[in-house]
C-alpha positions, 0 to 999 in steps of 0.5 A: 173765608174757611168755608168759602175756600172749602167749597172752592177746593171741592169744586176744583177737585170735581173729577173729569168724569163727572164734569164730562157727564154734565157737559155731555147732558147739554150736548147729547142732542147735538153729537149722536154717534153715527158711525163705528168711528164717532162712536169710538170717539164718544167712548174714549171721551167717557172713558174712566181713568186708566187707574180706574179700569177693571181688567175687562175694561182694559182689554176693550180699550186696548182692543179698540186703540189697536184697531184705531192705530192699525187702520190709521197706519196700515200696520199691526200696532200693538198696545201694551199695559205691562204694569211696573215690575216688583223690586224695580226703581228705575234710575238714570245716569248721564256722563257729562264728561263723555257726552259729545253733544251729537244728538243721536239720543234725540233722534233715537228717542223720536223714532222709538216713542212716536213723537210728532215729526211735524211739528217736531216734538222732542222729549230730549233736549241737549244744551251746549254750555260753556266750560268757562262757565260751567253749568249756567243754565241762563247761558245754555244753548239749545239750538246749536249747528256747528260743522263738528262736535264736539266743539273746543271749549264746550260741554253738553248737558242733555235734559229730559224728564227726571222722573221725580220722586217728589214730582211737582208735575203731578200735584198740580194736575186738576184731573189726576191724569198724571201720576207716578208708578211704582217703578218711579216712572211718571206717566200720563194718560192721554185719554184723560189729559185735558190740556190745561198745561199746569204740569208744564208750568210746574216742571222745573226741567222743561220736560213735558211737551204739548200737541199744539196741533194733530201730531205728524207721524208718517205710517212708515216711521211708526213703532208698532211696539207701544204702551198704553201710558208711554209711546202710543200715538198721542192725540192733539191737545195733550201733554207728553213726556219721556217714560224711560221707554217702558215698552221696552224696559218693563219686559221681564228681560228688559231692554235699555231705553232707545237713548242708551243704546243709541249713544255712540260714546256710552255717556248714558247709564240706566238700571234698577236703583234697588239692585246693589249690583247694577250699573246705576248703583255703581255709579251713584256710589263711585263717581262724582254725581250731581242732580239738577235744581237739587234746591227744589227738592224734586228728588229726581232719579236722573243723575249727572256724573263725571267719570273722568 
């Protein structure tokens, strides 16, 4: 039984590259690139995982993607590959006593991160909860539409990727298309993802989203400032998620994530957990803080707190 299990594990852990090589051998006679566009698709199909690419290979991939996106959307699109910064571990705080449920964070995120408009994909969900019940997720409402917010007797709890230190989503990926970077951001290589959705099943926060059809992204709405592992336009059939706006936050003079900037009541806090002078450290050390589903030991870097 032990030998049989070992053989099964070995088969299951075959890399995507090896599997696709075998597939291509059988399909080679049927799918020969006939023009530049199909050649680019073929090249993408056989591209190595981003972590395995040499510097020159990264440059080639970025040039191909920038040309593809710029042609598709009729504007210059830049694809960054900015690595994580030394001495930085990002953390996020959300003040439940301030959030008013306006969902501006949801749509600020959509605009910044090139999420599909048709069908709609939202990396942030805002849950409406009863003050009487407290944090009772079984009775939370995601789809609410009052004339005004906040509503009497309710409070609001936004949920997005919690960038877990012990991330269950990365452990179940059979092709290692998702992993945790040194700055704590859990990323996805969209060129490597095979769309099996194991990571979606493993995520206890419902923070991963699948493109069931070609994402609808109007050219006029495209944010041309993108990152390979973040907000670049995604293909159909892959999983995507919040990446703390790495195209903004990983710069030396980093900006806040879009959802932090757009919040009208200052309910969202973001910063470097390793910096004792950062705002997020002040929140953790001085406010009533809790993490969602602590019993699962995911060790998220997303903290809920009450300032009043």
